[in-house]
C-alpha positions as CSV (number, residue, x, y, z in Angstrom):
1,M,9.2,147.6,171.5
2,A,12.2,147.8,173.9
3,Q,11.8,150.3,176.7
4,P,14.7,152.8,177.3
5,Q,17.0,152.0,180.2
6,T,17.3,154.3,183.2
7,M,20.8,155.4,184.1
8,D,20.8,153.0,187.1
9,Q,19.8,150.1,184.8
10,A,22.5,151.0,182.3
11,A,25.2,151.2,185.0
12,A,24.2,147.9,186.6
13,P,26.5,145.0,185.7
14,E,25.1,141.9,183.9
15,A,24.0,139.0,186.1
16,G,26.9,136.8,186.9
17,A,29.5,139.4,185.9
18,Q,32.6,139.4,188.1
19,Q,33.4,142.5,190.0
20,A,36.9,143.9,190.6
21,T,38.0,143.7,194.2
22,D,40.7,145.7,195.9
23,M,44.0,144.1,197.0
24,T,47.0,145.6,198.8
25,L,50.2,145.6,196.9
26,S,53.4,146.3,199.0
27,V,56.1,147.4,196.6
28,F,59.7,148.1,197.4
29,R,60.7,151.7,196.7
30,G,64.3,152.7,196.8
31,D,67.7,152.1,195.4
32,A,71.0,150.5,196.4
33,T,71.5,152.9,199.3
34,A,68.2,152.7,201.0
35,G,64.5,151.8,200.6
36,E,61.4,150.4,202.1
37,E,58.1,148.8,201.1
38,R,55.1,151.1,200.4
39,E,51.5,149.8,200.4
40,Y,49.0,150.6,197.6
41,R,45.4,149.6,197.1
42,V,44.8,148.2,193.6
43,P,41.5,147.2,191.9
44,V,41.9,143.6,190.8
45,G,39.9,142.0,188.1
46,P,39.7,138.4,186.8
47,G,42.9,137.1,185.3
48,M,45.1,140.0,186.5
49,V,48.8,139.3,187.2
50,V,51.3,141.1,189.4
51,L,52.6,143.1,186.4
52,D,49.1,144.3,185.6
53,A,48.9,145.7,189.1
54,V,52.2,147.4,188.9
55,H,51.2,149.0,185.5
56,W,48.0,150.2,187.1
57,L,49.9,151.9,189.9
58,Q,52.2,153.5,187.3
59,A,49.2,154.8,185.3
60,N,47.0,155.9,188.2
61,V,49.0,156.4,191.4
62,D,52.7,156.9,190.9
63,S,54.4,157.0,187.5
64,T,57.9,156.9,189.1
65,I,57.6,153.3,190.1
66,A,60.4,151.5,188.2
67,C,60.1,148.0,186.9
68,R,61.6,146.2,184.0
69,W,59.4,144.4,181.5
70,N,59.0,143.8,177.8
71,C,56.7,141.1,176.4
72,K,54.2,140.5,179.2
73,A,54.0,136.9,177.8
74,A,56.7,135.1,179.9
75,R,59.0,135.0,177.0
76,C,61.5,137.8,177.6
77,G,62.5,137.1,181.2
78,S,62.6,140.8,182.0
79,C,60.1,141.1,184.9
80,S,61.7,138.8,187.4
81,A,61.0,139.8,191.0
82,D,60.5,138.4,194.5
83,I,56.8,137.9,195.1
84,N,55.8,137.1,198.7
85,G,59.2,135.6,199.2
86,H,59.1,133.4,196.1
87,P,61.1,134.3,193.0
88,G,58.9,134.5,189.9
89,L,57.9,136.4,186.8
90,M,55.5,139.3,187.5
91,C,53.7,138.6,184.2
92,K,53.1,135.0,185.1
93,T,52.1,135.3,188.7
94,R,48.3,135.6,189.1
95,L,46.9,137.8,191.8
96,D,44.0,135.5,192.5
97,D,46.6,133.2,194.1
98,F,46.9,135.7,196.9
99,V,43.3,136.5,197.8
100,G,43.1,137.8,201.3
101,Q,46.8,138.5,201.5
102,V,49.1,141.5,201.1
103,V,51.2,140.9,198.0
104,H,54.8,141.9,198.7
105,V,56.8,142.7,195.5
106,R,60.5,143.2,195.9
107,P,63.5,143.1,193.5
108,M,65.7,140.0,193.1
109,R,68.0,139.7,196.1
110,T,71.2,138.5,194.4
111,F,71.8,141.5,192.2
112,P,72.4,145.1,193.0
113,I,69.3,147.3,193.1
114,I,69.2,150.1,190.5
115,K,65.8,151.5,191.5
116,D,62.6,150.0,193.0
117,L,62.1,146.6,191.2
118,V,64.9,147.0,188.7
119,T,68.2,145.2,189.4
120,D,71.6,145.3,187.7
121,V,72.0,141.9,186.0
122,S,75.0,143.0,183.8
123,W,77.3,140.6,185.6
124,N,75.6,137.7,183.8
125,Y,76.5,139.2,180.4
126,K,80.1,139.5,181.5
127,V,80.1,135.8,182.4
128,A,78.6,134.9,179.0
129,K,81.7,136.5,177.3
130,Q,84.0,134.0,179.1
131,I,82.4,131.0,177.5
132,Q,83.8,129.8,174.2
133,P,80.9,130.0,171.6
134,F,79.8,127.1,169.4
135,T,82.8,125.9,167.5
136,P,81.6,123.4,164.8
137,A,83.8,120.7,163.3
138,Q,82.7,121.9,159.8
139,P,80.6,124.7,158.4
140,A,76.9,124.3,158.3
141,P,74.9,122.7,157.0
142,F,75.6,119.4,158.8
143,V,73.6,116.3,159.6
144,M,72.5,115.5,163.2
145,Y,70.4,112.8,164.7
146,Q,67.1,113.9,166.1
147,R,68.1,112.5,169.6
148,D,71.0,114.9,169.6
149,V,68.8,117.8,168.6
150,D,66.3,116.9,171.4
151,R,69.0,116.7,174.0
152,G,70.1,120.3,173.6
153,Q,66.7,121.7,172.8
154,E,65.7,121.8,176.5
155,F,68.6,124.2,177.3
156,R,67.7,126.5,174.5
157,R,64.3,127.2,176.1
158,C,66.1,129.5,178.6
159,I,64.7,133.0,178.6
160,E,67.4,134.4,180.8
161,C,65.1,135.6,183.5
162,F,68.0,134.9,185.9
163,L,65.7,133.5,188.6
164,C,67.9,130.5,188.8
165,Q,70.9,132.8,189.4
166,N,68.8,134.7,192.0
167,V,68.2,131.6,194.2
168,C,71.6,129.9,193.8
169,H,73.0,129.8,197.3
170,V,76.6,130.2,196.1
171,L,75.7,133.5,194.4
172,R,73.0,134.7,196.8
173,E,74.3,133.6,200.3
174,H,78.0,133.3,199.8
175,S,78.8,136.2,197.4
176,G,80.3,133.7,194.9
177,M,80.2,135.7,191.8
178,D,83.9,135.7,191.6
179,R,84.2,131.9,191.6
180,Y,81.0,130.4,190.2
181,F,79.1,131.1,186.9
182,G,75.8,130.0,188.2
183,P,73.1,127.6,186.9
184,R,72.1,129.7,183.9
185,F,75.6,129.3,182.5
186,M,75.9,125.7,183.4
187,I,73.0,125.0,181.0
188,K,74.7,127.2,178.4
189,I,77.9,125.2,178.6
190,A,75.9,121.9,178.7
191,E,74.1,123.0,175.5
192,L,77.5,123.5,173.8
193,E,79.3,120.5,175.3
194,M,76.6,118.1,174.3
195,H,76.3,119.3,170.7
196,P,77.8,116.5,168.6
197,M,79.3,119.0,166.1
198,D,81.1,121.2,168.7
199,T,84.8,120.8,169.0
200,A,85.6,123.2,171.8
201,D,86.7,121.9,175.3
202,R,85.2,123.8,178.2
203,V,85.8,121.2,181.0
204,D,88.9,123.1,182.2
205,L,86.8,126.3,182.4
206,L,84.1,124.4,184.4
207,A,86.7,123.1,186.9
208,G,88.4,126.4,187.1
209,G,86.8,129.8,186.7
210,G,83.4,128.3,186.1
211,G,83.4,126.9,189.7
212,L,81.2,123.9,188.9
213,G,82.4,122.2,192.1
214,F,80.7,124.8,194.3
215,C,77.2,123.5,193.3
216,N,76.0,121.0,195.8
217,I,72.8,119.9,193.9
218,T,70.1,121.6,196.0
219,K,67.9,121.9,192.9
220,C,66.6,125.3,194.1
221,C,67.4,126.7,190.6
222,Q,65.5,123.9,188.9
223,E,62.4,124.6,191.1
224,V,62.0,128.3,190.1
225,C,62.7,127.9,186.4
226,P,59.6,129.2,184.5
227,E,60.5,127.0,181.5
228,H,60.8,123.9,183.7
229,I,64.3,123.1,182.5
230,H,65.9,120.2,184.4
231,I,69.0,122.3,185.2
232,T,70.5,120.0,187.8
233,D,69.5,116.6,186.5
234,N,70.2,117.2,182.8
235,A,73.0,119.8,182.8
236,I,74.9,120.2,186.1
237,I,75.2,116.5,187.0
238,P,76.4,115.4,183.6
239,L,78.9,118.3,183.6
240,K,80.1,117.2,187.0
241,E,80.6,113.7,185.7
242,R,82.7,115.0,182.8
243,T,84.8,117.1,185.1
244,A,85.3,114.2,187.6
245,D,86.3,111.9,184.8
246,R,89.1,114.2,183.7
247,Y,90.4,115.3,187.1
248,W,89.6,112.5,189.5
249,D,89.5,109.3,187.5
250,P,92.6,107.4,188.9
251,I,93.5,105.8,185.5
252,R,93.3,109.1,183.7
253,R,95.4,110.7,186.4
254,L,98.0,108.0,186.0
255,F,98.2,108.6,182.2
256,R,98.3,112.3,182.7
257,R,101.3,112.0,185.1
258,R,103.1,109.9,182.6
259,R,102.5,112.4,179.8
260,T,103.6,115.3,182.0
261,G,106.5,113.4,183.6
């Protein structure tokens, strides 16, 4: 017959069970006018991510901490932040990668701060309105080769976390929002331009207001993409080639002069 457990025995963890340990989270608190990082101690268990820690703080320490999130599954792109100097998704960044370190969580640097970890990314949606949408040669349904489907499928994986926009040196270091759309919208335009049924021409937009020429292929956008989209190799460089063919190819320039002359 089993003997009843004492209270100490009942409270004791099973052999081999992992215990929660405390970590220090340094979270930016403030808005566009002023702010500073504040340190908090957070109990961290196995498998916890940065967003779990922020939620624990909201529930147990300070309910006024502001952060944007939705799915907690790295699908919505809402919880982008700067974590120990590296742009990433809070829901995808594991705390056990920072054992023994203070975890600094700050908002994205390129966009204006609304409050704490929440930034104003509305500029991106204004840019999206300037891009001519999919304009098919004929109404659906239509037949496409699988290789054409595969070519554009990579770009459709984008979750609009805007981490690529955040690290783009033209937008971040040179305040280039008035002259460059940024890498997120380069893949959006590439998706449309490479669709075999699309009839719109966006090359002039790329060379003009889109500011494609400002990108100097550093690939920093590609490195932070959580969907591992080859932004530079498969989108920006092919778009640069199309733009160069139209504006800099000497034979085309000759024919263009004859037509306009």
